C-alpha positions in Angstrom: -97.7 -54.5 11.4 -95.1 -53.1 13.7 -95.3 -49.5 14.6 -92.3 -47.6 13.0 -92.4 -45.1 15.8 -92.0 -47.7 18.5 -88.6 -48.0 20.3 -88.4 -51.6 19.4 -88.6 -50.9 15.7 -85.9 -48.3 16.0 -83.6 -50.6 17.9 -83.9 -53.3 15.2 -82.8 -51.0 12.5 -79.6 -50.1 14.2 -76.5 -51.8 12.9 -74.6 -53.5 15.6 -70.9 -52.7 16.0 -68.2 -54.9 17.4 -67.5 -54.5 21.0 -64.8 -52.0 21.7 -65.1 -50.2 18.3 -65.5 -46.5 18.4 -68.7 -45.2 17.2 -68.6 -42.8 14.3 -69.9 -39.3 15.1 -73.2 -38.4 13.5 -73.2 -35.8 10.9 -74.1 -32.4 12.3 -73.9 -30.2 9.3 -70.9 -28.4 10.8 -67.6 -28.3 9.0 -64.3 -28.9 10.7 -63.5 -25.3 10.7 -66.6 -23.8 12.1 -70.3 -24.0 12.4 -72.2 -24.2 9.1 -69.2 -25.1 6.9 -70.1 -27.5 4.1 -68.2 -30.8 3.7 -65.5 -30.6 1.1 -63.9 -33.2 -1.2 -60.3 -32.8 -2.5 -59.7 -34.3 -5.9 -56.8 -33.7 -8.3 -55.5 -30.5 -6.7 -59.1 -29.0 -6.5 -61.3 -28.5 -3.5 -65.1 -29.1 -4.1 -67.5 -27.8 -1.6 -70.7 -29.9 -1.7 -73.0 -27.3 -0.1 -72.2 -24.5 -2.5 -71.1 -26.4 -5.6 -68.0 -24.2 -5.8 -64.7 -25.7 -6.9 -61.6 -23.9 -5.7 -58.1 -24.8 -7.1 -55.5 -25.3 -4.4 -52.6 -23.0 -4.5 -49.3 -24.5 -5.7 -45.9 -23.4 -4.5 -44.2 -20.6 -6.6 -41.6 -22.3 -8.8 -39.5 -19.0 -9.0 -39.2 -17.7 -5.4 -37.6 -14.2 -5.0 -33.9 -14.2 -4.3 -32.7 -13.9 -0.8 -31.7 -10.6 0.7 -28.0 -11.5 0.7 -28.1 -11.7 -3.1 -29.3 -8.0 -3.3 -26.5 -7.0 -0.9 -23.9 -8.8 -3.0 -25.2 -7.2 -6.2 -25.0 -3.8 -4.5 -21.4 -4.5 -3.3 -20.3 -5.5 -6.8 -21.9 -2.4 -8.3 -20.0 -0.1 -5.8 -16.7 -1.9 -6.4 -17.2 -1.6 -10.2 -17.9 2.1 -9.9 -14.8 2.7 -7.8 -12.7 0.7 -10.2 -13.9 2.9 -13.1 -13.2 6.1 -11.2 -9.7 4.8 -10.4 -9.0 3.9 -14.0 -10.3 7.3 -15.2 -8.3 9.2 -12.6 -5.1 7.5 -13.9 -5.8 8.5 -17.5 -3.2 11.3 -17.5 -0.6 9.0 -15.9 -1.0 6.4 -18.7 -1.0 9.1 -21.4 2.1 10.9 -20.2 4.0 7.6 -19.6 3.2 6.4 -23.1 4.2 9.8 -24.7 7.4 9.8 -22.7 8.3 6.3 -23.9 7.5 7.3 -27.5 10.0 10.2 -27.5 12.5 8.4 -25.4 12.1 10.9 -22.5 11.9 10.6 -18.8 8.5 10.6 -17.0 7.9 11.3 -13.4 4.6 11.2 -11.5 3.6 13.7 -8.8 1.3 11.1 -7.2 -0.6 8.0 -8.0 -3.0 10.0 -10.1 -1.2 13.2 -11.1 1.8 13.5 -13.6 4.7 15.8 -12.7 6.8 16.2 -15.8 8.3 14.7 -19.0 11.8 15.6 -20.0 13.4 14.7 -23.3 13.6 15.8 -26.9 10.8 16.4 -29.3 12.1 16.6 -32.9 15.3 18.6 -32.8 14.4 20.5 -29.6 15.0 19.8 -26.0 11.6 19.4 -24.5 10.0 19.8 -21.1 6.3 19.3 -20.2 4.9 19.7 -16.7 1.8 20.3 -14.6 2.0 23.6 -12.8 -0.1 26.3 -11.0 0.3 29.9 -12.0 -0.8 32.9 -10.0 -0.7 35.4 -12.8 -4.4 36.1 -12.4 -6.5 36.5 -9.3 -7.3 32.8 -9.0 -4.7 30.0 -9.1 -4.6 28.4 -12.6 -3.7 24.7 -12.7 -2.5 23.7 -16.2 -0.3 21.6 -18.4 2.7 23.5 -19.9 5.0 22.3 -22.7 8.1 24.4 -23.6 11.1 24.3 -25.9 14.2 26.7 -25.9 14.6 29.0 -28.9 17.3 31.3 -30.2 14.9 34.1 -31.2 17.3 36.5 -33.0 14.6 39.0 -33.7 13.7 39.2 -30.0 10.1 38.5 -30.9 7.5 38.5 -28.1 4.0 37.0 -28.6 1.1 36.2 -26.4 -1.9 34.3 -27.8 -5.0 33.1 -25.8 -8.3 31.7 -26.8 -11.1 33.9 -25.5 -13.9 32.6 -23.3 -17.5 32.8 -24.6 -18.1 35.8 -22.4 -14.9 37.6 -23.6 -16.0 37.0 -27.2 -19.3 38.7 -26.6 -17.6 41.6 -24.7 -15.1 42.2 -27.5 -17.3 41.6 -30.5 -17.4 45.2 -31.4 -13.7 45.8 -31.0 -11.3 46.1 -33.9 -8.6 43.5 -34.2 -5.2 44.9 -33.5 -3.5 43.0 -36.3 -4.7 42.3 -39.8 -4.3 38.5 -40.3 -6.8 38.2 -43.0 -8.8 35.8 -40.8 -11.7 37.6 -39.1 -13.0 34.4 -37.4 -9.6 33.7 -35.8 -9.1 37.3 -34.8 -12.5 37.3 -33.1 -11.8 34.3 -31.1 -8.2 35.0 -29.8 -6.4 37.7 -27.8 -3.1 38.4 -29.5 -0.2 40.7 -28.7 3.1 40.9 -30.5 6.0 43.3 -30.5 7.0 42.5 -34.1 3.6 42.3 -35.9 5.2 42.3 -39.4 6.3 38.7 -38.8 2.9 37.4 -37.7 2.2 36.0 -41.1 5.3 33.8 -40.9 4.2 32.4 -37.6 0.4 32.2 -37.7 0.0 30.3 -40.9 -3.4 28.9 -42.0 -2.3 25.5 -40.6 -1.2 27.0 -37.3 -4.5 28.9 -37.0 -6.5 25.8 -37.8 -4.7 23.8 -35.1 -5.1 26.5 -32.5 -8.8 26.9 -33.2 -9.4 23.3 -32.2 -9.0 24.0 -28.5 -11.1 26.4 -26.5 -8.5 27.0 -23.8 -5.1 27.0 -25.6 -2.4 29.6 -25.0 0.9 30.2 -26.8 3.7 32.3 -25.3 6.9 33.3 -27.1 9.6 34.9 -25.0 13.2 35.8 -25.7 14.5 32.4 -25.0 11.6 30.0 -24.7 8.3 29.1 -26.3 5.4 27.2 -24.7 1.8 26.1 -25.0 -0.6 25.8 -22.1 -4.0 24.2 -21.5 -6.1 24.0 -18.4 -5.8 20.9 -16.2 -3.9 17.7 -16.8 -3.9 16.8 -20.5 -4.8 13.1 -20.9 -5.3 13.0 -24.7 -2.1 11.9 -26.4 -3.2 13.1 -29.9 -3.7 16.6 -28.5 -0.3 16.6 -26.8 1.4 15.4 -30.0 -0.4 17.9 -32.2 0.3 20.9 -30.0 4.0 19.9 -29.5 4.4 19.5 -33.3 3.0 23.0 -33.7 5.3 24.3 -31.1 8.4 23.0 -32.9 7.1 24.5 -36.2 6.7 27.9 -34.6 10.2 27.6 -33.0 11.7 26.9 -36.5 10.0 30.0 -37.9 11.1 32.2 -35.0 14.7 31.1 -35.2 14.8 32.0 -38.9 13.7 35.6 -38.3 16.4 38.3 -39.0 18.3 39.6 -36.0 17.1 42.8 -34.4 19.1 44.9 -31.9 17.3 45.6 -28.6 18.3 47.5 -25.5 17.6 46.0 -22.1 14.8 48.5 -21.4 13.1 47.5 -24.7 13.3 43.8 -23.8 11.7 44.4 -20.4 9.0 46.6 -22.0 8.3 44.0 -24.6 7.9 41.2 -22.1 5.3 43.3 -20.3 3.1 43.0 -23.4 2.2 39.4 -22.5 1.2 40.3 -18.9 -0.8 43.3 -19.8 -2.3 42.2 -23.1 -3.2 38.6 -22.7 
């Protein structure tokens, strides 16, 4: 019986290979990636490691990759342009309103700039009409406002100044007695009022007029010897407000022109006009 340990026996068990063929490396127990790594088999997208019995699923490419950086930059640019377009449209709100109102009354409209209206000239009802943006310096600080005026005959020489109080002024004057009895305590509490012919106030400040004026927290009404006007702060860009206040203006003008004539000296006229500056 041959000795299995003999070299001759080992040589006979070796499978011969064709000449020139490369011999396969003997297994060493080392993986391709390093010493001690177990052989692995890849089947159906999974990797099976023989030594550990672990099966690891191979990572597949993300079907929804994140957008490139230029897409974020484009979205930011579109957002900025949209915001600027909105600001531009809002800044031109007064221009659109004044232009539409001027066309409605058949008047002339002129803009001060691309964003700011200058004036409207025409007729509102039976009265010549002029509305403008202006800056007054009657107080310590300049006051930029919208002013609409109509001419009046004013045979009684009536002078009136009416201004809505600020919240602070309402608090400061809460304990004061109203100078004129209008029968409307809420209105009297919210407005400063001076008039040189107080007996005619009921003809002017009717319930409808008081209701309209109470809508606006910054409205002013001034009646002088030959003109009447309303004022509000800034550039008015609400057409309904403009139409409502102008309609009230012509109603007041009708009432003033129907008052009985009153003889006045020049000194009386000058003193009466000072009422507005001092009292309102």
